[in-house]
N, C-alpha and C positions, 0 to 999 in steps of 0.2 A: 597481470591479473586485470588491469583496467580494460584491456581489449576484450577479454572474455565477459566482463561485466557489461560492457557497452553492447555486445552482441545479444545479451539477455535483456537489455532494456533497463539495466540498473543504473540509476544516476547517483550523483553525490548525495542528494537528499530525495527520498521517495515518500509518496503518500501511502498511508496505511489503511485507507478506506477506499472501497471500490464498489460501484454498482454493476460492474462488468463492462460498462461503457464509459464511465467517468471515474477518475481517481481524484480524491481530495482528502484532506485531513487538517485538523486545527489543534491537535493535541501536542503533548510534550515530545521532544526529540529523543529518540533512542539511538545509541551508537552501536554499531556492529564491528567487532574487531576480529582479525584473523587469529585463529588459535596457533597458526604456524609461526608467525613473526610478530604478532601483537599490533600490526598496523591497522589503522582504521580502514574498513572496507567501504562502508556507506552509513548513512543515517536514515531513520524512518520516523515520520511524523505519526504519532499514535492517534487512534480514533477517540473522539470525545463522545459523550452521550448525545450531543446535538448531531454529530456526524453520523452516528448510528441511526438516529431517527430519520435523518435526511436520506440515508442509503436505503431505508426500508419504505420510505414514503412514495418512491417512484413506482408507477404502475408497472407490473410485470407483463411481458409479452404473453399472448394466449397460450403458447406451447409450454410455458413455465408455471402457469397458474396452479396446476395440480400439485406442485411441489411446496407451495406456500401454506 
C-alpha cells in the first residue's frame, strides 16, 4: 500500500489546506486507518480559522476571478 500512496503523493503526514499552489496547515492531527486491517494509512493536519483566511487572502488568477 505504501507504494500506491507514494505514487499518489500521500506522505505520512499531509497538510489539509491548499491554495492550489501551496499546501499548509496548523490544526490538529487526524489519523486515517484502513478499514481492511486497521493499520494507520496516514495523518492529516486540519485547517484552522487562520489557515482558512490565509488560503482565501491570496489573489486569484484572472481566469478564476469569476468563480469567487
